C-alpha positions in Angstrom: 0.0 0.3 0.2 1.8 3.0 -1.4 -1.2 5.5 -0.4 -4.0 5.9 2.0 -6.4 6.1 -1.0 -5.7 2.4 -1.9 -6.5 1.6 2.4 -10.4 2.1 1.6 -10.5 -0.4 -1.4 -8.9 -2.7 0.5 -11.2 -2.5 3.9 -13.9 -2.9 1.3 -12.7 -6.1 -0.5 -11.7 -7.3 3.2 -15.0 -7.3 3.9 -16.3 -8.4 1.1 -14.5 -11.7 1.6 -16.0 -11.9 4.8 -13.0 -12.7 7.1 -13.5 -14.5 10.5 -13.6 -12.5 13.4 -9.6 -13.5 14.8 -8.6 -12.1 11.2 -10.7 -8.4 11.7 -8.7 -8.1 15.2 -5.5 -8.8 14.4 -5.9 -6.4 11.5 -7.3 -3.5 13.3 -4.2 -4.2 15.8 -1.4 -4.1 13.3 -3.3 -0.7 12.4 -3.4 0.7 15.6 0.4 -0.2 15.9 1.2 1.3 12.8 -0.8 4.3 13.8 0.9 4.7 17.3 4.6 4.3 15.0 3.4 7.1 13.2 2.6 9.4 15.7 5.5 8.5 17.9 7.6 9.3 14.6 6.0 12.5 14.5 6.5 13.8 17.8 10.0 12.6 17.6 10.8 14.6 14.4 8.9 18.0 16.2 11.0 17.3 19.3 14.5 16.6 18.2 15.5 19.9 17.5 14.8 20.8 21.2 16.3 17.6 22.8 19.5 18.9 20.4 19.8 22.1 21.9 19.7 20.4 25.4 22.7 17.9 24.2 24.6 20.9 23.1 24.0 22.8 26.5 25.0 19.4 28.3 28.2 19.2 26.4 29.2 23.1 26.7 28.8 22.6 30.5 30.6 19.2 30.6 33.5 21.0 28.6 33.4 24.0 31.3 33.7 21.8 34.2 36.3 19.5 32.7 38.5 23.0 32.1 37.8 24.3 35.4 39.1 21.0 36.9 42.3 21.5 35.1 42.5 25.1 35.9 42.5 24.1 39.5 44.9 21.4 39.3 47.4 23.6 37.5 47.0 26.3 40.6 47.0 23.6 42.8 50.6 22.5 41.3 51.9 25.7 41.3 51.1 26.1 45.0 54.1 23.6 46.5 56.6 25.4 44.0 56.1 28.9 45.3 56.2 27.5 48.9 59.4 26.0 48.0 60.8 29.4 46.8 60.0 30.8 50.1 61.7 28.0 52.0 65.0 28.5 49.9 64.4 32.6 50.7 64.5 31.3 54.6 67.6 29.4 53.9 66.8 26.0 52.3 65.9 24.3 55.6 62.2 23.6 56.8 61.5 24.7 59.9 59.0 21.8 60.9 61.8 19.4 60.4 63.9 20.7 62.7 66.0 18.0 64.9 67.0 19.6 68.4 66.0 23.0 69.6 67.9 25.6 69.5 
């Protein structure tokens, strides 16, 4: 069936052959499932631009989070080097590791 116009002659032909109840129920079930498939496809087509936008926002947020984490990590790595520079300025020894009181 390529077009909807073929559906009415098909239904008339089926009714002329006097199908049993099981065949009518099966045909109606198939028609209902096909209708729901078409409706789901239509809803998906209409809503897909909105879901694409939300996926882009999520990707941007994830990128920003990872960039912030890298920045934080690089700052954390720089902090010990600044402390070591201060220790060198004090004479190269750590005040917390003194062996005896002076």
